[in-house]
N, C-alpha and C positions, 0 to 999 in steps of 0.2 A: 439104505442112508437118508439121515435128514437133511429135511429142507432147510434152505436159508432163510429166513426173514425178508420179505419184500425190503423191508428198510434196509437190513444190513449188505442185502446183497447190493442195492443200488451206492452204498457208501462203498462197497470193495471193488463196485467198478469204478467210483468217482478216482478211488483213490488208487487204480492200478491204468487208469488214465491219466492221471498226475503225475505219475512216474519221470515218462522223456520230459515230461516242460521242466520237471526240478532237476532234472539231470543237466536238461539245457542249461537253465540258469545257473545251474554252478560250474559249466563249462563255459560261459559266454567268454569272459575273459582270458581263457588260452584261444578261443576261435578267433577271437578280435586280433592279437597277439600272433598269431600265424599267419591268418589272412594280410597283416600291413607285414609281414616279416616278407611273405610273399612277391607284397607290392614293391618292396626295398629293392629285393634283387631283380626285379622287372627293371624298375627307374633306373638302378644303376649299370644294369646291363645298357641299357638306349642311351643313355647318356655318356658312357665311358666308348661304347662304338660310335657314338656320333660326333662328340668333338673331342671328348677326353684326350684318345690317343693321338689326333693329331697336337694337342698341344705338349704331349708327352715328347713328341719329335723336336720340340723348340729348343734351342743353348741350355742347359743344363747349370744350373750354379756348382761352384766349385767349393767354396767356402761352408766348410761342416756347420759353421754357428747358423747358417739361412737353415738347415732341418735343425738345429736344435730350437731355432725360434719357431719353426713351423711346428712342429711337434707339441712344442706349450700353447704357440695359435692354437691348435687342433684340439686340444684337451680342456681349454678355457670356459667353454659352454660348459658340457658335460662336468668340468670339476666345480663351478661354479653351482650350477642345479645341485651338486652330491651334498656339497656344505650347507645347502640350504634345507635339503630333505633330510639330509644328517640331523640336525637340531629338531627338525619339525618332528619327525617320525623315529629319528635313531635308525636309517636305514643302513645294512652291512656292507663292504666293499663288493660286493655282489651286485648292490644297485648301482653301481659306475656303467657298470655293461648297458644295462636298461636304458640309464641316459643318453648313452652315446648311443644306441639305436634310437633312442626320440630324436638327437639330433639328426642321424641319418633320414629318418623318414621327414622328416620336418624340411629337408632341404632335397629329397630326392623324389618322395612320392607328392604332397600337397600342404600348403600352408596347417598347422598345427595337428596334423596327422601322428606326428612325433608325438603330440601330449597325447591323444589318445591312446595310443600304444603304452605309455608310461602307466595313465589312469589303467589302463586292461590291466596291464604287471603289477600295479599296487591294489586292484581288486581281488586280485588272485593270491596277493600274500596277504590274507585277511585277518589273518592272525597277528599280522604287525602293527597293521593299520585298520580300524573300522571301518569310517566314512574318509575315505582320500579325496572324492570329488572336490569336495570345499578347497582345500590345500593345492591341488593343484591348477584350479580356477587361479585360486588368487597369483601363484607364483607365475603362472602365464600370462596374468591381466598386468603384474605389474613389470613383468620382464618389456612387455609393449611401451609399457606408461615410463618405464628406464631409460629404453632407446630413444624414444621421442623426444625425454629430459635433455637427455645429452646430445642430440641431433639439433634442437632447438638453442642448446647452448654454444654448439660449432656455429650453425646460423650467426647470433649473436658473434661469434669472435671471426669467423672466416668470411661472413660476405663484406665489413668495409675493407678486408684485406683484399679479397679475389675481385672486385667489383668492376677493375677492367678488364678482366676475362672473359666477363659474359656481355653477351649483347643486350638491349634494352625488352627483348623479348623473353630472354633466360632468366634476366632477373625477376622482373613479373611472376615467371612461373615459380623462384624458387621461393619470393615472398610468399605466393599462393598457398603451396606446397607448405608453407611453414605456421601458416595461418590455419590448415586445412589438420597438418597435426596435432595443434595446439588444442581445436575445435575436438579433435577424436579423444583425447586424454579428460577436458573439462567434467565429461559425464562421471566418469568414472571416480573422480574427485569431489565431486559435489553431492551424488549419494553414495559415498562411500559405506556408510554404514549399511547399507542395502547391501552393497553388490558381495562386501569382501567377508570373511568368515574367520579371518585368524585374529586375534588381538590386535592392537594398532602400534604398541611396540614389537611385535613380531613381522607385521608389515612394513615398517620402515626399517626393520632390519634386511629384510627380504628385497626392497628396493635397493639400500645400499648397496647389498653383492650387487646384485646385476648389474650397478653404476660402477662398480671397480672392474668389473669380469670386462665390460664395454671398453673401458679404458685400457686395461693389460691388453686388451684384444689388439686396440688401436696401437697402442706400444710395439706391442712383439710384430705384428704384420710391418712397419714402420722399420726395425731393426732389422727382420729379416730381408727384408727390398736392399738396405743399404748393405748388407754382406754380400749380395747378390752382385747389385752396382755399388762397387763401394766412390768409383768417382762423384755420385752427388751426398749431398753432406744429410747427416741423419736428419736433420732440423729442416729441411726440405720433405723428406720423408713421411716425419711425425706432420707433417702439413697435409701431404697427400691419404694418408689414412685418416687423419679427421675429416677430410671432405671424400674420401671412399663411404666411411660411416654414413655421412651426411648426406651423398648421393642415396644411398641404398635404402635409406629413410624415406625419403622425402615422397608423397602418395600421388603427384601429380607430373611428376619428369619421368618422360618416356626412353626408350633406351636408356637405363641408366647406365651399364657397363660403358656404352660407348662416349657418354657424357662423359663419367670419370675418366676414361682413356686418355681422351682430347684436351679434359683439364689439364690431365697428367705431361700430356705431350708440350705441350705449352707451356708448363712450366719448366721444365727439366731437360727438354729435348730427348734427344735418342730414341727416335720413334720404333724403329725396328726390336733394338733391345727392349725396351719397356713393353711393348708387347706382347713378344717370347716371354719375359718374367710372368705377365700378370695369367699368359695362357698357359704358364709350364705349373706355376701355383693352384687353377684350378684345375690343370689335370691331377696334378700332386694330390689332392683334396679327393679326388673320384677314386683313385685308387689306394688311399687309404683305407676308404670308405669300403669299398672290394676285401681288401685284405682282411677287415677287422669283421665282416659279415659272413664269409667264408671259417674264420676261424673261431668265431661265436655258433657257428653252425656245425662243426669239428667236434668240439668240446661239450655243445648239449649231447649231440649223437654218442659219445664216448661217457656222457654221464649216463644215457640213457642204459646203454650198455652193463653199465657197472652193477647198473640198479638191479 
């Protein structure tokens, strides 16, 4: 049997040794996706068994329009992202599933874990998009900037109207938080040419979609709460929805949910009914998260069996 020359032997050993690394490199998006999916399931279980089931035991809204508005509200973030990535990449309707998982991961695992999941999904669809990182990064940053912009707009509108509801310290905290929010966004705007990858026209379009999504979400939750508690005028609910978005985005405000609930109770009263409605809305969101994760898992299992 002929001997393999020394250089050829080393080359063969190197090739065989690198095969596992090559295989791992091609499978890392699937590995990350699987790990984050497990993390989503664990996070959902913790949240649901912690406070979610207690929230569902509260009074249940009877008006079906509440659930219609809630469903549209739930789908507004992934739908906005789908519109964006449909134009950027031409993703199929199945991409909406990945975007729903992105929303769930961001809410129950940790911030921006959903964006990592979606990036891994896009990498797995390499034939659809060659280099997804730049677009995912730009869309994520613009989402934060749009949220900050809407927050600052609401501060300018709501603060003069609600000044009498805040103590002196709370007023200073809100102003300080608004200043920090502005400061966070400024570097991205000043160094936009170095930060962003997409063309300027597309960046403005993505920013506009994010703003529309945020405004639609505030309107939808206002109408959902109005249908649950029709004794409160829808205009007051719109004001509270704006305050909810405002409080959720301010960085220096502690106990944001408690602050919002207290402000809402001061404005409309009905403290027990309002507390129950907020708890039920949060619990219903968790239940929908769980139901969708189960459905997606069943669908994925059936797809593998048919393959």
